[in-house]
Every structure is written in structure tokens, then in C-alpha cells.
N, C-alpha and C positions, 0 to 999 in steps of 0.2 A: 094530270103530270105529279109526278112524284116529287113529295116535299123533298127538297135539298136536306134537312136534318135528318131523316128517313136514310140517304143513301150515304152521309157521312155515318150513320151509325152502323150499316152494313159493310163499311170500308173496314171501318176500325174495325168490328169483328175478326175480321180476314186476317187482321195483324196484329190480334190480341192473343195473348197467351191464353190456357186450359184457364185455369184460375179465375182469373179477370172474366174470362166467360162465361163462367161457373157461378160466379158471383153475381154480375149481373142479373143473370136470370132467375138465381134465387130471391133477388132482393125486388127486382122490376117487371119479371115474366118478359124479359126481352126476348121478341122471337129471333132477329137477326141471330143472336148471341146463340141461341139454343139449334137453330140450322147449322151455324157454324162447328158445333160441335157434332153435331150428325154427321154435317159433311167429312171432319177429320176422324172420327173414329169408328164410323159406320164401317169402312171395310173389314177392318178385325174383328168386330162383333156379328157382322155377315158371315164370314169366314167360321166363325165359332158356331152360329148357329146352323150355317149347312153341313155343318160335320157332324152334330149332335142330332139333326134332323133329316133325313134322306130327302121326304117330301120338299119341295119348293116353297109349296104355301104355306105350309106347317113353321119353316123358316123364317119367312117373311113376317108372320105373328108373331115367331117369337123375337125376332128383331123388332119390332115395334112396341113387345114388352118389356125388353130392356130398357128403351127409351122411354118408357111410361113410367118404369122405375126411376129413371135418372131425375124424369120432372117431380117426381113426388117427393125425392130425396136431396134433392141439391142441395140444399143447405145441411145437410150430416155429411156431405162427404169429408173426412179430415184429412186428409193431403190431396188437394186439390191437382196440383202437379203431377199426381199419379193418375191422374182420372183414366188415362186407357186401359191401366191394369186393374182398374176398379171397373169399369165396364165389360172386360173381359171377364171375371171372376162372373159376374151379373148373366152374363150371356151364356156361360155354362150352366149353373141353374137354372136359370129358363129353359133353356135345350134340354136339361135331363128332364125338366117337368112336360115338356113338350113332346119328347120320347116316348114315357109313359102312358101320356095321355090317348098316343097313336098306338099305341101298345093296344090299350083297352078297348079302343073302337074296331081291334080288328079282331078281337077275341070276339066282342060282339055279332060283328059283321059274317065271320066264319063260319056257316054251319058244319056241325061236328057230324064228319061223313070217316070213312077205310081212307087212308089215305098211303101209297106206299112209301118204304123207308128212304127218306131223303138219300141222295146220293153226301159223299164226303164231300167236306167244302174246300172251295179251292183254295189254293195259299196265296194268306194276307196280304194286301196291298196297300200302299200309306193310304190310299184312297176309303181304306175301310177302317182304317184305325184312330178316325176323328175321335169319338167317344173315348176309348181308351188313352189316347193322347190327353184329351181335356181335363180328364180325371185325375188320372196320374201327375200333371204340370199344376192342376191347382189343387193336389196335396202336398205339393213342394213347399217350405218354408218361404214366408214373405221375401227373406231377402235373394233367394234365388230364383223365386219365379219370375216378380216383376224385371228382374234383368233380360231372362230368356223373353219375356212378352216382349220388352221394347225392341231387344235387338232380332230375335228370331219371327218374330210375327209381325211387328209394327216394321220391322225396316229401318230401325232408328241407328244412326252411325253409333260408335262406343262413346265418341265425346257428345254430345246430343243425348244416349242413355245416360250418362254418367252426370252429368248437368242436372237431367231429370231428377235423378237419385240423390241428387247432392253429395256425392261421392267423389273421389280423387278418381280418373280414369284406372290407375293401377287396382284399386280397389273394386270397380266397375268388371276388370276386365278376369280378377279372381272369382267372384260371383258368379259370373255367365262361365267360365270353366267350369264351376263347381256344379254350377246348375245343370248344365247341358250330363258330367257323368252322371248326377244322382237319378237326372232324367233317364239316361240309356238305363241305367240298373232297375228302376220301376218297370219300365215298359218290357225290359228281358223277362222280368218274374212273371209278366204276363204272356207270356208268348212271343213278343214281335222280336222279329228275325232282321228286320231291317236296322240300318244304321239311324241313331237320332236324329244324323242332321239331314238324312234324305225325309222322314215322317216331316221336320220342323220346316223343309223346304217346301213339301205338297201342302203346308197350311199357314202360309202365307195368307193376306189379306188377298180380297177378292173385291172387285169392282161392284159401286153400288148402283143402281138404275134409278135416274132419275124420278120416275115414278112411284120409286118405295120411297126416296129420300122426302118428297111431297107428302106422300100419305100416310109417312110416321109423321113429321113434324105436324100436320095436319090433325091427327088424333092427338095429340099433346096438347093442340092449339083449343082444341073441342072439350077436352077434359080441364085444362086451364079457364075456359069458361065458363065452368060447371054444366059440359052438354054430356052428352053418354057416349062409349068407345064402345067398340064390338066386342060381345062375348067369350069369343076366342081368345083377343087379346089380353082381353080384363083377367079372365081365368088365368092364363099365365103368368101374369103381372104377379096377383095375388096367388100364386101356389096351388093354383088348381081350384080354391074353394069357389062355392057356388057363387053365382051374382044375382044380386036382388035389384029389381027396377030398372034394369036398363031397357030401353027403348031401342030396337035395333030399326023401325022406321025411317025415320030422317036421320039417326046418328051417321050413317056412313056420308050422305050425302053432305052433312055438315062438316064430317071430317074432312073431305077431301077441299070442299071451299075455303076453308078457313088452312087447309095445308098450302094452297096456291101463294096465298098472301103471305103468309110465315114462313116456307121455305127461299121466298124472293125478296123476305124481307121487307115487303111495299108498304106493311100497317104497322102504322105507332103504336108499339107495344102499350098493351094495357096499363092501369094502375095498379099497382101492387094487391093483390087481391086482399081482403077484410079477415083477421085473425079466427077463420071458421073451417070448419072441415069440410074440405072439397067432397062430392059427391061419388060415392067409389072410388075410393082411392086405394093405389096399390099398396101394400101393406108390405114393413120390412121381411117378411117372410118369406118373399119370392126369391130372395138373393143373398148371400151370405154378408159377416159384416164387413164395413170398409176398408178396413185394414187390419184383420186379425190377427195376432202375434203366435209364430211359428211357437211349437212344443220349445219346452226349455232345451230338451238332450239335441235338436236338432239346430238351434241357433248359433252362427259361429260366432265365438266369443266376442265382445265387444273390445275396440282398440283399446289395449294397454296405454297409459300415460305413464310419459319418464319423466327425469329430472328435468327439471325445463330449465330451455337454452335461450341465452341473450341473443336472439337472431341478428337485429337491427337496432340503432338508437339515431336518433335525430332532434337537431335541438330548432326551437320554433320560436319564433320571436315574439312572442304571448306572456306578455306579464301572471294572466293568470287566466284559469279553461273553466268556460263555464260547462260545457257540453260535446259529445262525443257519440262519431255514429260511423258503420261501415256499412257500403252500397250493400245489398243482398247477396252479389257474387264476391261481393269481397276485393272487387278492383281498388275502390276509391276508401280513403277513411277521410271524413270529415272532422273538424277540432271548429267549436267557437270559442273566442276567447277576445282578450283586451290586450290590445299593443300596448308596446312600455313607453313609446313616446314616437317624436317625429324624428328619422336623422334620415341621411340620403338613401342609405340601404333599402329602409322602410318605402321612402318614398318612391323608389324606383320600381317597387313590390305594389304600389298602388294603397299603399296604407297614406292617407295623407293628414291625418287629424291628430294632435297629441291623444290619446286615451280612448281613441274610436274602437269602437265594438268590431271587430275582425272574422271573418270566416276566412279559413284556410281549409283546401282540400289537396291530398298525397295521393301519391300512387305508390303504396309500400311495397307491391311486387317489381317496382324497380326504382332502387335507390339513387341512381342517376336522374330522375327526372326532377325537375322542381317543383315547389308545392306552388297552386296558383293563391291570389289572397284576393280577398272582394271584401270593403267597408260593411258594413252590416247598422242600419238605424237601430239608437237606443232600445231598451226593452222587445227585443228581437231574440226567440227562442228558435233552438234550430229543431226541425219537426223531422227531417230524414230523408232518405231518396224516397225516389220512385221505385217501384219492382223493377222495370226496366232497367234501372242505374244510370239515365241520362239525365233527368232530374233531380235539383235537391229543392227542399223547398223551408221556408223558414215563418214562422209567424213575430207579426208585431202588435202588440194591444197595448197601446197608452193607455194606463190606469192611472185613474186619478185626476184628468182633463175631462172639461165637458163637453171640450170637441176633440176627445181623440179619438183615433183612427185604429181600425183592427185590419191590416193589412197583411194578405198571404203571397210571399215574394217567391219566384220560380228563378232559378238560379240553373246554367246547363254546364254539364262537367263534359270535355272534349280533350283529346288527344289529338294535334295535328299529324298529319304525316311529315314521316322524317325526311327532310331535304338537307341537311346541312352536309355536303361532301365529305367531311370531317368526321360524321359521323356522329355527331353531340344529338345526346339525348331529346326531345320537343320537351317543353314542359307541359303541368297542366292549366286546361286554359278553363277558367270559372267565368262566367257570366251573365250579368241579369238576363230574363229571356226578356224580350221585346214588346213592347204593351204596358199597358196601366197593371201594378200588383192588384189580384183579386182582394175578397173581403174575406176576413171571417168572421165566421156565423158568430154575431152577438151572442153572448153568454156559452159560445162553444168552449169545450175544454178537454186535454188529452187528445189532439190531432194525430190519430193512427193513419198511416199510406197503408191501404191495401190493394193495389192495381197500381198502371203507367198515368190513371188520369180521375184513380178515386181515393177518397179519405174517409175514416169513418170518424165521427169524436161524441162527445156528451154534453148533455144539456142539463142543467141540473134546476128543475122547479122546486117551489115549497113543495116538500115533502115526496119528490117525484124525480126520476131522473131517466132522459131518454136517450137512446142511442140512435145517432141521424147517419144516412149515408149520404156524400156528395161525390157528384160527377163535374169534376174540375173543366172535361174539355168543352161539354155541354153546359155549365153553371148550371146544375138542377142538383136539388137535394131530396131525400126524402125519410121523414121518418121508419126506424127497424122496431126494435122492441123497447118496452119499458116496464119498471117497476117502481115500487114505492119503498119510501126508507129517506132517512136522513144519515147523512154520511160524510165523516173526517175525510175522507179522500178517497179517489176512483180511481183504476186506470182500463185502460185497453189492453187485451195481449194484441203482440205484433200482429198477429193475423187478423184481428178484427172480430173474433168470434166471441170472446169471452170478455166479461167486465170483473175485475176484481174489486170489489168495494171493502172498506174498512169501516167498519160499524161500533156501537157502542162497545165499552166495557173491553176492548179489543179485539173483539169477534170480527173476522175477515170473513166475506162470504161472495160465491162464484154466480153468474147469472150468464145465462145463454143470450149473447149480444142482437140473435133474429126474434126471438121470441118475449125475452126480459123474465125466464122463466128461472126461479132459483136454483141451482144446481147442489150446493152444498152451503156449508157452514159450519165454520170451527169453534172450538169449545173458547168462553171466555179466557184471555189470557192470565194468566196467575198471578196473584197477588204481589205489586212492587214491594222486594224486600226495606226494612226500615235499616237502610243504609245512612251513614254519615260520613261525608269527604274529610281529606286535608285539605287546607288550605295553604298554600303555598308560594311564595315568591309576589305577594301581594295578587295570587289571581284566584277570586271565588269560583269554585268547581259547582256551588250551587247555583251560580248566575247562569250558567247553561241551559238552554230550554229542553226541557224532557219529554217532549213531545215530537222531537226532529223525525221525518218519516222518509225514509230512502228503499226504493224497489226495483230488485233489476226482474226481468223478465226473461225466458227463455225466446230463441227467433221462431220456434213450433210453436210455443202457446202453449207448453205443457208443465213448467216449472216459473215457479215465484221466489225470491228472495225479499223476505220483508224484514228492514230493520225498523223497527218501531220508537227508539227512543231510547234516552237515559235509563237503566236498571230494569226495563222491558225485555223480554226473551224475544231474541230473532229467531225466524221462522222460514223456513223451507217447506213450500206446499206443490205438493202434487196436484194441481188445478184440475187433472181428469176427475179425482175425487176428494178432494179436499182435505186429504190426510198431509199429514206433518213428518217429513222425511228426519234422517238423524243428523247431527248437529256436531263439528267436531269435540271432542270431551273438555278442550281446555278452552273454550268459547262460552265461560260463565257470564258473570257480569261484566258489561262492556258499554263504551260509550260509543255507537257506532259517530265514523268520522265523515261521513256522507257518500262517497262513491261504492257503489254495489254494481254488482254485473253479474250475468247467469249466461253460459257459453251457449250456442243455438240450438242442440242437441239437449240440452239440459243437465249436463251428467257434470258439469264444472261449475261452480261459484264462487265468487271472489267478494270480498270484502275488506274494506279500509276499519281500523277501529282502534280504540285505548281501551286496554282492560282494569278491571276496576281490581287490585291485589288488596288484599286482607292484611293488615299490620298489627302487630303487638302495640297496645294502648301506652306502653311504658318506651316504646321505642321513638329513639329521637328520631325525627323528620325535617330533611333539611338544614340540620344543625340545630332545631330546637326540638322542645317536648311537643308531644301531640296532646292537642286540647283534650277534655276529656267527652269521651262517646265517641269518638272519632274511628271508624274502623276499617275505612278502607283510603287508599291512596290512588293516585292517578299513576299508572307505568306507561309506558313508551308506545308511542303510535305503532302499529304494524298495518301492514296489507298481507291478510291470507287467503288463498285459493286451498279451495277441497273437494273431493267427489261427494255431488248430492246422495246417491243411493248409500253411500255406507259411512258419510261422516269423514274420511281419511283425510287427512291434510297432506295435501300434495306438497306445499314449500310455503313459508312466512316470511318476510322480510321484515325488518326494522326499516319504519320510512315512514313521512308524508303523502300519500300519492292524492292529487286534486282529481283525476277520473280515470276510472277504468273500463275498457269496455272489448268484447271477446271480438274474435272472428266471426263470421256468419256461418262456416262451414269447418274449420279446425279448429284444433285446441289450442289456439292462439289467442294472448291476452296484451292488448295494448295499455299501455301505462302511463301514462302524464304526472310530472312532477315539478315545481320546481327546482330551477339549476341555473345560476349566476345572472338574474335579473328576469331570464326568460324559462323556458318550458322545455322540459326532456322529456321525448317519447320513444319506449322502450316498448320492443316487441318479442316478449317472451313464447316461444312456443314449446309445448308442452306432449306432446306425441311422441312415442317411445320410439328408441333408434333402433335400426338395424343391427 
């Protein structure tokens, strides 16, 4: 009888997104997750293989090689949400290798004899143009190629394709139209007279036989378990290089037997493999880089930023804001803070106790929808939304108590159907999920949500840091990468793929979360200048902490803004390389005021700060002479937004912001600031106006 847990995993695989399935296979070698990926993307991959290789047996070998490459590089796909486009490019490369190998075989097999002059070739048909189409489509800039692959080859709707690419529908339509035109020009240069629409229509996905799906999953299962794989498939996955030590005798039988279990999801996935090199693993040479950037001259210019517009304001019954976060699609905006007190209006909203911590969830796209409220226990921090946007997580850590509890709370976020005949907009409904709260791992830090049911977190031991992955649905967890060192602070990027660590001497280091490998390290921080500050109005600036740290990370995990405290330079880092990006020229000596943020695509940064202004020692400050040796005074607190690539300031406001957070997909900044005993929310739009 099949284990119920296995059935649940199989059902979960059918509803999970590509990114979640890929993470599950990369971390646990989950067979059901991999089988679902083959089922979803196999039709496009098989169509590309058959276009590139006329012989169906060779096409089947190429198909298996593509998914063997995926198994080997599952943890290296930079944008899992675009896995279909990634697999298409792999299929094009593998098919090219298979076509060349077949041509070499024909040369060896055909004897040299006198043959008559061949007749003129017939007119090209769509069926003859497979390799030409794939070569020219593969040569398009990624901006356009992904749109064409998703809509024309995979058959997604424009709305679904725009969501996968993380762009507005209008942008997707523009890229698709431009991509088709560019492809038509390229095909015409190759002598293709058929319309691009006809060629693409004949190149749609094809059905994958159950036997091929089972065989492919079995091959991957055999390789994962350390077994051998067929020579022809491995040769294609490795780019045609010779194979060493492959045993063909029992390999195929092992492959088929394992495939039945893997494709059907009837066997428990094996434990994560040890950190050793699998035998005869396919190499990166067999396929292009996961997301190569198109040539600079072919890239459409990135969207420009315009003068920011205040799109919306809202006044919240919060006397203090602790944290704020958006859902991945920008539907919800959650705010954790402290309620100002207990009055009838607050009681009606579910805020029952004076000064209780409160969670507020808004639907920014619908100003008329009343926000949802839910009380929070003390010492509870906002973790964020799951990737499907249906659940909000918060963690309670009762530190300082011998019997303190560490709990993980799940809260559902919904909008009821509109039933009021007057057309009133239904409110946001925020409810605690049924059942007891889960437990936050002992010593677990920096919880980061990576899927509908998945989180990653850090555990610090003596001189060692370990990245852990947890499956909340099955209440299981396992370690990923680990690395040695003692750090003052660490952060996981929002995608859970990297760790950013602050080491001694102001050095920032980057680590791969899956392997623990150090990726880069910055130079030591510049020596702090010998600066004295003016004491004014009974306020002693020397009493401020000099090591307060604030960090903002972009949603794509590729940019970080690190403010390390008074008199220490602010850093904006490219997390791919560890290189520092330019800062605004007027951002000299500053005191970070806490809130910092980076936009989802990493192009904008925001920071609240107080500048330190040099003054003349003889100049009176606040009505009195400056004490001897004082060279700087505090200026007025500001909020600045700038472009990370150039350091160009987009806008600076005077005032003290309590929290700032960028929309995940649009250049829009949510700014929270104290106002009239509560909190004012302002949504600032930086998109250029048409």
C-alpha cells in the first residue's frame, strides 16, 4: 500500500510552481517534483529535440540528455520561474550536438562511390525549418526570446507569460511583438519565405509518451543514486566528450526500474546526497549559461524613472511601525506595529488591548477595501508572505525567559466575494490559521520564505554557520550548506540562494546557501574619520550607537544596501560579484536612521539618514559657541531614493520615515511616517509618465 505521505507529496507537486519543484529536487532529490517538471516542460523540450534531430530515437536521447543536465544543475538556475525558457535553450544546444553526431556517423557509414548530381531541393516547408528556427530564436536577446517561447511555443496566455516574466501585460505585449518582428527578419535572411506565424504554429509543443517520461525519470533516478547511464545520452549531456567507466550491461535495466517508481512518485525521495561529485555527471559545457545577457546594443533600454508621484495615502491606527512587507505579486501590503490604545473604533477592528502589537494587511490596489487587523503576541516579528500570497508568517521568540516559547504563526489573507447589493468593497480578511502554531527552530535566525510551504534559516554555532531548509507542510527540515567564521550579522537573500555576512574590519562576504562556498569578499571598510560632533539642546550625539546596522535586499537577490552605522561608509553591493556600486555624491558622512530598501529589480535604493555637516569652529551653534575641536553638526533627517547603477539621486525628502519598502514588481515605494498620533502611509510611484 502506498505511503499516504508520498501521495501528499505527489499531489503537492501537481499544484506547486516551477521554482518550488526545482528547489525541492535540488535540496532533497524529490522524485515526484522532478517527474512533474518533466511532465510540464517535456512537450516543448521534445518538440525542440525533434526539430533539431530527424531520427526519433536520437531525439529521445536528446530529450533525456536535457533533463539529465537539469538534474545536474538544478541548484544553478538563476530564475526558476523561467525554467521553461531555460530548458528550451538547453534543448537547442543538445539537439545541435545530436545533429552533428548523426552527421559524423553518416560520413563513417556511407561508402565513397560515384553518385548522380542531386536534384534541386524542394521548396522549404515549416517542417524543414526546425534547426533554422531554433538557431535564430536562440540568438534573439533574452528580453524577446523568453516572450516568444512562453507564448508561441509553450502556449501560455499573455497574462500568465507576463506574470512569469514579472512585467506588466503591456510590456509583455511589446516584447512579444518586437520579438516576432526580429525573428521574421532573421528567418528572411536565411531564405525562409513562410511567415513567422506559420513557422511558430508548426513548432508548438508535442505530446510526450508515458514510456519516454518513465524512461527519462528512471535515468535521472539512476544517476542520482550513483548508477550508470546510457553512453549516448551521457555523451550528449556532456557535449560529445568521451565517456569513462560507464557500464552498459545492467545500466538500462536499473534505469527503467527506477523510472517506474520516480515517474509514479511511489518511492520516498532519497536523503540529500553527500557533498561529493556524482559519477560521470553532465557538465556545464553541454548547454548555454542559464540567463545570458543579450548584447548591449540589442537590449531594449530599461524603463526610465520619472519624477515621483504620490499615488495614494492612508492613515493607519499605529503609533509605531516595526516592519512592513509586500506579497510577491504586490496584492497585499502587511505592516506590523503597535496600536495607540483602546477605543471603540479599534475594538471594532479587533484591537482589544491597550498598546498591543498589531498586524495590519492592506490591498493597495483597491483603496476602498478596509484593511484587516490581527493582534500579535509580544516579541513577534513579521517574516513575510509565502510565495503564493495566501499565507503570512510571523515568528515569536520569547527571549530572556527560561520557559520562553519560539513559535511560528500562520495567518491566511483573503478577500470575500462581493455580496453587498450596494456594491460596497469587501474588506481584507486576516485570520489565524487553524491548529497550533508551529515551532521556530532553536537558534534559527533570519527566516526567509522560499515557497508556498518552504522556509530557509540560519543557525549559528561556535565558529560555524549552517543554512537549513524546512518544509512546513510535512514538518521536516534538513541542512544545506555550511561555512566557518564568526560574524557580527548575517542575512539570507529573499530567494534563499545566498548568505550575506558581515565579518570583522567591516568586510562583507557572500556565500552560496546550497554549498557554503565563499563567493566573494569586499575590502575592509575605510578607517573611520576622527570626527567630533556638536552637542545641542541637551542631546549628546556621542551617546548614539555607532554600530547600528540596516540592510535592504532586492527581491531578485542581486543587490544589497548596507548601512553599517555612524561614520562608516554606506555600501551598495552587486551580490553576483561583490563589487561596490556608486553612491550619491552628496552622501558623505551620515547617520543611518534605520529604514533602508532596494527595489525588486535592484535598480533603486532608498535610505533614511541624518547628514553630518562640517561647521566652522568659531561659528555659533544653536545660539552658543561651538566647543573646541567640534567639526561637524547634525543636519535635518532626510529620505533619499537613487539609482544603484549610477548613484543618481531621483528624489530627496526632508522628514523622518519609520519604514520604507518597495513594491516587488513596480518602481513604487511605500513610506511610513508618524502623523497625528498614528502612521501615514504614502505610495510613491517612480515610473516615467507617457
